[in-house]
DOBA-138622 format. One record per residue (C-alpha): x, y, z. Coordinates in steps of 0.02 Angstrom, whole numbers, padded with zeros to 5 digits, always signed. Layout:
N
XYZ...
END
This chain:
333
-12187+00963-07437-12137+01085-07572-11962+01097-07640-11942+01271-07561-11996+01210-07388-11878+01060-07402-11730+01174-07445-11773+01292-07303-11778+01150-07176-11615+01079-07241-11528+01247-07234-11597+01281-07060-11530+01113-07001-11357+01156-07070-11362+01326-06987-11409+01251-06819-11275+01116-06833-11146+01246-06879-11195+01357-06733-11182+01210-06613-11010+01168-06680-10949+01347-06659-11020+01359-06483-10941+01192-06436-10774+01251-06503-10786+01413-06406-10835+01321-06248-10689+01201-06266-10569+01344-06295-10638+01439-06146-10623+01284-06038-10443+01260-06092-10399+01441-06055-10491+01429-05889-10390+01274-05845-10230+01367-05887-10277+01515-05775-10345+01413-05631-10267+01386-05461-10212+01210-05506-10023+01190-05495-09900+01190-05637-09780+01044-05617-09603+01062-05685-09516+00895-05712-09327+00892-05687-09224+00744-05745-09095+00749-05605-09095+00734-05416-09087+00887-05302-08920+00975-05285-08861+00991-05464-08856+01148-05569-09015+01102-05664-09112+01074-05503-09048+01238-05429-09105+01332-05584-09274+01244-05582-09310+01304-05406-09267+01483-05451-09381+01466-05603-09523+01395-05498-09510+01536-05371-09518+01665-05509-09661+01586-05607-09767+01574-05449-09759+01762-05438-09773+01798-05624-09920+01682-05658-10006+01685-05488-10013+01495-05486-09933+01361-05379-09777+01291-05463-09704+01126-05404-09539+01041-05445-09541+00854-05476-09369+00771-05482-09371+00618-05596-09189+00566-05613-09125+00427-05722-09025+00385-05879-08941+00555-05893-09107+00646-05913-09190+00521-06029-09314+00454-05902-09401+00620-05876-09408+00659-06062-09479+00491-06114-09617+00507-05984-09650+00686-06035-09695+00633-06212-09863+00577-06144-09896+00728-06030-10058+00830-06045-10055+00971-06172-10142+01099-06060-09992+01188-05980-10010+01096-05816-09849+00999-05844-09685+01072-05907-09509+01005-05920-09347+01089-05869-09228+01022-05999-09041+01035-05969-08915+01011-06108-08917+00827-06065-09105+00805-06083-09118+00916-06236-08961+00860-06328-08831+00738-06265-08935+00600-06184-09035+00553-06340-08897+00575-06469-08772+00470-06370-08889+00320-06378-08874+00193-06518-09065+00197-06528-09125+00370-06473-09294+00357-06383-09349+00527-06447-09302+00666-06567-09253+00814-06457-09289+00942-06593-09455+00877-06657-09538+00789-06509-09563+00936-06389-09644+01107-06393-09496+01217-06345-09544+01372-06247-09385+01465-06202-09196+01455-06191-09164+01528-06019-08980+01508-05974-08809+01437-06009-08677+01378-05884-08500+01330-05936-08416+01178-05863-08260+01178-05756-08135+01043-05708-08099+01022-05523-07972+00905-05444-07955+00833-05271-07837+00954-05180-07720+00810-05132-07679+00788-05317-07512+00876-05351-07578+00981-05497-07631+01162-05501-07677+01188-05683-07742+01097-05836-07570+01063-05911-07518+00987-05746-07670+00873-05743-07635+00814-05920-07452+00777-05881-07498+00686-05721-07628+00579-05811-07511+00538-05956-07384+00471-05831-07518+00357-05757-07621+00283-05900-07784+00202-05843-07740+00232-05660-07843+00390-05637-08031+00415-05640-08154+00557-05650-08335+00574-05595-08483+00641-05691-08672+00656-05676-08715+00506-05786-08683+00420-05951-08740+00526-06097-08747+00688-05998-08666+00844-06065-08529+00833-05933-08491+00656-05989-08473+00709-06171-08371+00863-06123-08252+00759-06016-08231+00628-06152-08194+00768-06276-08062+00833-06156-07984+00659-06141-07978+00644-06330-07899+00813-06361-07776+00794-06217-07730+00616-06267-07754+00544-06092-07819+00374-06035-07933+00405-05885-08075+00296-05821-08246+00378-05814-08360+00341-05666-08544+00379-05692-08658+00434-05551-08846+00463-05539-08823+00651-05536-08681+00769-05496-08695+00759-05306-08616+00586-05298-08477+00634-05417-08435+00788-05314-08438+00693-05150-08322+00556-05215-08200+00683-05287-08191+00771-05119-08162+00601-05036-08025+00557-05160-08116+00406-05233-08100+00488-05404-07967+00615-05450-08068+00749-05539-08245+00799-05583-08325+00899-05724-08471+01011-05674-08527+01192-05676-08437+01323-05573-08598+01356-05478-08602+01176-05416-08417+01172-05370-08364+01347-05320-08415+01331-05137-08303+01178-05119-08163+01267-05212-08171+01414-05093-08176+01297-04943-08020+01205-05003-08112+01041-05028-08088+01047-05218-07972+01142-05333-08049+01212-05493-07910+01218-05623-08000+01282-05778-08165+01333-05855-08228+01277-06025-08297+01449-06068-08241+01573-06200-08184+01697-06068-08149+01690-05882-08309+01687-05780-08356+01843-05683-08398+01735-05533-08218+01673-05524-08102+01778-05633-07947+01697-05559-07987+01531-05643-07911+01519-05819-07999+01450-05971-07950+01286-06052-07903+01384-06207-07773+01479-06106-07691+01311-06072-07693+01269-06257-07848+01157-06264-07995+01207-06374-08133+01159-06254-08298+01252-06256-08434+01158-06164-08572+01186-06040-08753+01152-06006-08910+01250-06042-09081+01265-05963-09232+01263-06077-09418+01251-06041-09529+01135-06141-09713+01088-06154-09779+00927-06231-09785+00930-06420-09954+00993-06481-09985+01111-06335-10086+01257-06408-10003+01425-06435-10130+01511-06322-10063+01401-06182-09878+01415-06225-09869+01603-06259-09917+01664-06084-09787+01547-06008-09653+01610-06129-09696+01790-06086-09690+01753-05900-09519+01672-05919-09452+01824-06013-09518+01943-05880-09434+01836-05748-09265+01828-05837-09266+02017-05857-09270+02047-05670-09102+02110-05602-09124+02013-05439-09148+01850-05533-09001+01885-05648-08889+01922-05500-08943+01763-05411-08905+01659-05566-08736+01741-05596-08685+01698-05418-08718+01517-05464-08611+01528-05620-08767+01527-05730-08778+01654-05871-08958+01714-05896-09031+01733-06070-09166+01863-06100-09294+01890-06239-09299+01709-06289-09438+01636-06395-09503+01463-06439-09423+01478-06611-09255+01528-06538-09260+01385-06413-09297+01258-06548-09159+01327-06660-09035+01316-06515-09077+01133-06484-09056+01095-06669-08886+01180-06677-08824+01091-06520-08885+00923-06582-08786+00948-06743-08631+01006-06648-08626+00864-06521-08681+00729-06643-08517+00757-06734-08423+00734-06568-08522+00576-06525-08483+00503-06696-08297+00546-06685-08279+00471-06512-08384+00319-06556-08506+00341-06412-08658+00228-06427-08739+00187-06260
END
């Protein structure tokens, strides 16, 4: 064989191998896109049981995404450890858009940073898709308690150190950290009782087994209006439109700004061509007046025009903010 023929055969082999590689890559990409646009369901994992504000939001999100993406969307409740259980399992989820995670402030921020040994890095270990909403916390007391405002609750608790208790959705949740921050700034000694989700905390506050509960207005307002609970303040910057008669904690002299958020995440490493259509569908959904109105009636403030970069930056800023609180209060679960 001549040198020229040898070079031609070698070059031809390289060309063929390169063409095969390109075609394989295109086929894989097409298969991945096809999987994303198929009729197979999208499963959204939620780290809390049904009934809480995060679960309520997740179901509104699922209804909307079914319409926006023309795909079945299912909610899977995986409660445990203040939102840690769902997040740890999600680290190993497929990177094809078939599994997403609805991350509340607990899952995305407070649950990992309140642990002595965080099981994941909330900023770096997920592919954040969108920041969708915020919901401020409120404090509600059992109506048999002889207090009608925040100052009254503080005075009543100070007169009864370690005799009162409050309920919350679980150790390391955002409501837990917010309530402990309130205790610190008010200088009161109150026992905290952790539940596996907000439903148990609400039920026991109504029954009088604990004296007050910290949750969102959307989760508590129906009981407030029915006289089963008495909301005495909101931890928002301004009075909420859903209940303008309820004063802020700042009006009572306590600098308390706290709430929870709802973010959507994909497993780290999910390709942009999979993430981007989901992010766009979420933004279309959050722009709809009917969805916004439905959320506002639940005390949830919708956020529009979010992006993966904005969602990630929000998680980073909240981690920095609440890490300082965790350190100050000495919380290490």
